[in-house]
N, CA, C and O atoms as a GROMACS GRO file, in nm:
protein
  264
    1MET      N    1  15.986   6.757  10.731
    1MET     CA    2  15.952   6.615  10.712
    1MET      C    3  15.874   6.533  10.724
    1MET      O    4  15.894   6.477  10.832
    2ALA      N    5  15.775   6.482  10.659
    2ALA     CA    6  15.720   6.379  10.718
    2ALA      C    7  15.727   6.246  10.810
    2ALA      O    8  15.797   6.153  10.770
    3ASN      N    9  15.661   6.236  10.925
    3ASN     CA   10  15.620   6.104  10.986
    3ASN      C   11  15.634   6.003  10.943
    3ASN      O   12  15.542   5.931  10.981
    4ASN      N   13  15.689   5.963  10.892
    4ASN     CA   14  15.630   5.813  10.838
    4ASN      C   15  15.677   5.646  10.920
    4ASN      O   16  15.686   5.532  10.874
    5LEU      N   17  15.690   5.681  11.007
    5LEU     CA   18  15.776   5.560  11.103
    5LEU      C   19  15.656   5.520  11.176
    5LEU      O   20  15.566   5.600  11.200
    6GLY      N   21  15.655   5.389  11.215
    6GLY     CA   22  15.556   5.310  11.303
    6GLY      C   23  15.452   5.322  11.238
    6GLY      O   24  15.455   5.329  11.116
    7SER      N   25  15.298   5.329  11.333
    7SER     CA   26  15.195   5.237  11.261
    7SER      C   27  15.153   5.369  11.139
    7SER      O   28  15.105   5.308  11.044
    8LYS      N   29  15.152   5.492  11.112
    8LYS     CA   30  15.140   5.589  11.021
    8LYS      C   31  15.242   5.556  10.902
    8LYS      O   32  15.238   5.622  10.799
    9ARG      N   33  15.304   5.486  10.914
    9ARG     CA   34  15.369   5.443  10.781
    9ARG      C   35  15.339   5.403  10.649
    9ARG      O   36  15.332   5.280  10.651
   10VAL      N   37  15.313   5.453  10.515
   10VAL     CA   38  15.280   5.423  10.412
   10VAL      C   39  15.373   5.281  10.385
   10VAL      O   40  15.493   5.261  10.400
   11VAL      N   41  15.272   5.200  10.343
   11VAL     CA   42  15.385   5.087  10.290
   11VAL      C   43  15.278   5.083  10.109
   11VAL      O   44  15.161   5.090  10.070
   12VAL      N   45  15.423   5.067  10.050
   12VAL     CA   46  15.381   5.040   9.906
   12VAL      C   47  15.459   4.930   9.842
   12VAL      O   48  15.558   4.872   9.887
   13GLY      N   49  15.395   4.911   9.731
   13GLY     CA   50  15.462   4.758   9.724
   13GLY      C   51  15.521   4.780   9.567
   13GLY      O   52  15.483   4.867   9.489
   14ALA      N   53  15.608   4.693   9.546
   14ALA     CA   54  15.641   4.738   9.370
   14ALA      C   55  15.565   4.634   9.292
   14ALA      O   56  15.594   4.518   9.260
   15SER      N   57  15.422   4.735   9.262
   15SER     CA   58  15.366   4.655   9.167
   15SER      C   59  15.405   4.799   9.034
   15SER      O   60  15.406   4.922   9.040
   16TYR      N   61  15.429   4.702   8.934
   16TYR     CA   62  15.496   4.799   8.832
   16TYR      C   63  15.388   4.752   8.718
   16TYR      O   64  15.416   4.796   8.606
   17GLY      N   65  15.256   4.660   8.726
   17GLY     CA   66  15.142   4.649   8.585
   17GLY      C   67  15.172   4.502   8.532
   17GLY      O   68  15.275   4.436   8.548
   18LEU      N   69  15.057   4.469   8.468
   18LEU     CA   70  15.047   4.389   8.429
   18LEU      C   71  15.161   4.375   8.315
   18LEU      O   72  15.238   4.280   8.319
   19ARG      N   73  15.166   4.445   8.243
   19ARG     CA   74  15.256   4.419   8.108
   19ARG      C   75  15.408   4.376   8.192
   19ARG      O   76  15.470   4.280   8.146
   20ASP      N   77  15.455   4.435   8.295
   20ASP     CA   78  15.566   4.360   8.306
   20ASP      C   79  15.558   4.252   8.403
   20ASP      O   80  15.660   4.198   8.446
   21TRP      N   81  15.452   4.222   8.435
   21TRP     CA   82  15.400   4.078   8.535
   21TRP      C   83  15.424   3.985   8.397
   21TRP      O   84  15.493   3.884   8.386
   22LEU      N   85  15.356   4.043   8.311
   22LEU     CA   86  15.357   3.903   8.214
   22LEU      C   87  15.443   3.879   8.135
   22LEU      O   88  15.457   3.766   8.091
   23ALA      N   89  15.540   4.004   8.092
   23ALA     CA   90  15.690   3.966   8.079
   23ALA      C   91  15.825   3.922   8.138
   23ALA      O   92  15.935   3.881   8.100
   24GLN      N   93  15.764   3.948   8.240
   24GLN     CA   94  15.846   3.816   8.357
   24GLN      C   95  15.834   3.703   8.335
   24GLN      O   96  15.930   3.627   8.321
   25ARG      N   97  15.714   3.669   8.328
   25ARG     CA   98  15.638   3.501   8.314
   25ARG      C   99  15.690   3.499   8.167
   25ARG      O  100  15.799   3.444   8.156
   26ILE      N  101  15.660   3.526   8.103
   26ILE     CA  102  15.717   3.496   7.941
   26ILE      C  103  15.847   3.472   7.935
   26ILE      O  104  15.903   3.374   7.886
   27THR      N  105  15.903   3.587   7.998
   27THR     CA  106  16.057   3.521   7.996
   27THR      C  107  16.107   3.374   8.052
   27THR      O  108  16.186   3.299   7.995
   28ALA      N  109  16.026   3.346   8.207
   28ALA     CA  110  16.095   3.256   8.285
   28ALA      C  111  16.038   3.139   8.177
   28ALA      O  112  16.126   3.057   8.151
   29VAL      N  113  15.905   3.113   8.106
   29VAL     CA  114  15.843   3.032   8.028
   29VAL      C  115  15.971   3.001   7.930
   29VAL      O  116  16.005   2.887   7.901
   30LEU      N  117  16.035   3.116   7.886
   30LEU     CA  118  16.121   3.070   7.750
   30LEU      C  119  16.241   3.035   7.815
   30LEU      O  120  16.277   2.929   7.762
   31MET      N  121  16.334   3.075   7.916
   31MET     CA  122  16.415   3.032   7.988
   31MET      C  123  16.414   2.908   8.032
   31MET      O  124  16.523   2.851   8.039
   32ALA      N  125  16.271   2.822   8.080
   32ALA     CA  126  16.255   2.657   8.104
   32ALA      C  127  16.234   2.623   7.955
   32ALA      O  128  16.268   2.506   7.938
   33LEU      N  129  16.200   2.669   7.865
   33LEU     CA  130  16.214   2.579   7.732
   33LEU      C  131  16.340   2.562   7.661
   33LEU      O  132  16.354   2.469   7.581
   34PHE      N  133  16.450   2.663   7.692
   34PHE     CA  134  16.580   2.685   7.638
   34PHE      C  135  16.676   2.624   7.745
   34PHE      O  136  16.789   2.603   7.702
   35THR      N  137  16.652   2.589   7.883
   35THR     CA  138  16.681   2.473   7.939
   35THR      C  139  16.658   2.369   7.908
   35THR      O  140  16.752   2.291   7.892
   36LEU      N  141  16.546   2.334   7.891
   36LEU     CA  142  16.452   2.224   7.858
   36LEU      C  143  16.535   2.149   7.702
   36LEU      O  144  16.552   2.027   7.702
   37ALA      N  145  16.573   2.216   7.604
   37ALA     CA  146  16.609   2.210   7.470
   37ALA      C  147  16.763   2.158   7.474
   37ALA      O  148  16.816   2.087   7.389
   38ILE      N  149  16.832   2.215   7.602
   38ILE     CA  150  16.956   2.192   7.624
   38ILE      C  151  16.991   2.081   7.690
   38ILE      O  152  17.105   2.039   7.672
   39VAL      N  153  16.914   2.019   7.767
   39VAL     CA  154  16.907   1.918   7.854
   39VAL      C  155  16.909   1.808   7.734
   39VAL      O  156  17.001   1.727   7.723
   40VAL      N  157  16.793   1.812   7.642
   40VAL     CA  158  16.764   1.717   7.548
   40VAL      C  159  16.860   1.693   7.479
   40VAL      O  160  16.914   1.583   7.464
   41ARG      N  161  16.893   1.803   7.428
   41ARG     CA  162  17.029   1.803   7.343
   41ARG      C  163  17.172   1.670   7.389
   41ARG      O  164  17.194   1.556   7.347
   42LEU      N  165  17.223   1.736   7.467
   42LEU     CA  166  17.301   1.664   7.576
   42LEU      C  167  17.250   1.534   7.601
   42LEU      O  168  17.326   1.441   7.575
   43VAL      N  169  17.136   1.507   7.646
   43VAL     CA  170  17.124   1.344   7.642
   43VAL      C  171  17.091   1.280   7.542
   43VAL      O  172  17.071   1.159   7.541
   44LEU      N  173  17.079   1.378   7.416
   44LEU     CA  174  17.077   1.237   7.263
   44LEU      C  175  17.210   1.281   7.229
   44LEU      O  176  17.229   1.240   7.115
   45GLU      N  177  17.313   1.344   7.271
   45GLU     CA  178  17.445   1.382   7.184
   45GLU      C  179  17.565   1.176   7.304
   45GLU      O  180  17.651   1.094   7.273
   46VAL      N  181  17.490   1.203   7.411
   46VAL     CA  182  17.546   1.085   7.501
   46VAL      C  183  17.454   0.983   7.443
   46VAL      O  184  17.521   0.922   7.360
   47PHE      N  185  17.322   0.932   7.448
   47PHE     CA  186  17.291   0.839   7.327
   47PHE      C  187  17.350   0.808   7.224
   47PHE      O  188  17.381   0.692   7.199
   48THR      N  189  17.379   0.915   7.141
   48THR     CA  190  17.468   0.884   7.008
   48THR      C  191  17.590   0.828   7.015
   48THR      O  192  17.637   0.764   6.921
   49ILE      N  193  17.673   0.852   7.163
   49ILE     CA  194  17.790   0.799   7.168
   49ILE      C  195  17.789   0.691   7.228
   49ILE      O  196  17.887   0.617   7.220
   50VAL      N  197  17.651   0.648   7.319
   50VAL     CA  198  17.666   0.508   7.337
   50VAL      C  199  17.608   0.404   7.234
   50VAL      O  200  17.651   0.289   7.237
   51TRP      N  201  17.531   0.433   7.162
   51TRP     CA  202  17.482   0.372   7.020
   51TRP      C  203  17.621   0.368   6.951
   51TRP      O  204  17.652   0.252   6.925
   52LEU      N  205  17.699   0.445   6.919
   52LEU     CA  206  17.833   0.404   6.809
   52LEU      C  207  17.884   0.315   6.904
   52LEU      O  208  17.889   0.195   6.874
   53VAL      N  209  17.922   0.352   7.009
   53VAL     CA  210  18.022   0.213   7.064
   53VAL      C  211  17.958   0.106   7.085
   53VAL      O  212  18.034   0.015   7.117
   54ALA      N  213  17.844   0.077   7.081
   54ALA     CA  214  17.754  -0.038   7.087
   54ALA      C  215  17.780  -0.120   6.942
   54ALA      O  216  17.802  -0.239   6.917
   55CYS      N  217  17.764   0.010   6.856
   55CYS     CA  218  17.757  -0.069   6.682
   55CYS      C  219  17.916  -0.097   6.678
   55CYS      O  220  17.940  -0.208   6.629
   56THR      N  221  18.014  -0.036   6.713
   56THR     CA  222  18.179  -0.066   6.675
   56THR      C  223  18.192  -0.187   6.747
   56THR      O  224  18.272  -0.274   6.714
   57GLY      N  225  18.093  -0.198   6.876
   57GLY     CA  226  18.138  -0.343   6.907
   57GLY      C  227  18.065  -0.467   6.820
   57GLY      O  228  18.103  -0.582   6.797
   58TRP      N  229  17.966  -0.408   6.790
   58TRP     CA  230  17.888  -0.533   6.738
   58TRP      C  231  17.932  -0.556   6.608
   58TRP      O  232  17.898  -0.657   6.544
   59ALA      N  233  18.023  -0.448   6.553
   59ALA     CA  234  18.104  -0.480   6.401
   59ALA      C  235  18.237  -0.562   6.450
   59ALA      O  236  18.258  -0.668   6.390
   60ILE      N  237  18.344  -0.518   6.569
   60ILE     CA  238  18.454  -0.571   6.599
   60ILE      C  239  18.386  -0.764   6.616
   60ILE      O  240  18.430  -0.862   6.555
   61GLN      N  241  18.299  -0.762   6.693
   61GLN     CA  242  18.245  -0.923   6.684
   61GLN      C  243  18.233  -0.980   6.577
   61GLN      O  244  18.292  -1.087   6.559
   62VAL      N  245  18.149  -0.921   6.473
   62VAL     CA  246  18.096  -1.018   6.351
   62VAL      C  247  18.240  -0.978   6.305
   62VAL      O  248  18.274  -1.089   6.265
   63LEU      N  249  18.323  -0.918   6.288
   63LEU     CA  250  18.483  -0.928   6.229
   63LEU      C  251  18.560  -0.997   6.288
   63LEU      O  252  18.657  -1.054   6.237
   64TRP      N  253  18.530  -1.000   6.392
   64TRP     CA  254  18.654  -1.135   6.497
   64TRP      C  255  18.554  -1.277   6.453
   64TRP      O  256  18.610  -1.370   6.510
   65ARG      N  257  18.464  -1.319   6.397
   65ARG     CA  258  18.419  -1.420   6.381
   65ARG      C  259  18.456  -1.476   6.248
   65ARG      O  260  18.472  -1.597   6.232
   66LEU      N  261  18.468  -1.399   6.164
   66LEU     CA  262  18.554  -1.432   6.010
   66LEU      C  263  18.680  -1.499   5.999
   66LEU      O  264  18.731  -1.517   5.889
   0.00000   0.00000   0.00000
């Protein structure tokens, strides 16, 4: 059994190479873009609902004056 405790311990990191690092970064960018797309879609849906309610209110007001 090797004595790998204390100051003689060999410290190794989890270095898997450039390809894995790049794949992780690309995946993170894709996830961020997907999240942004979902948020934009939700904002546009809310804006559409508000716009339709406003148009309905305007139409009721116009018809009320007739």
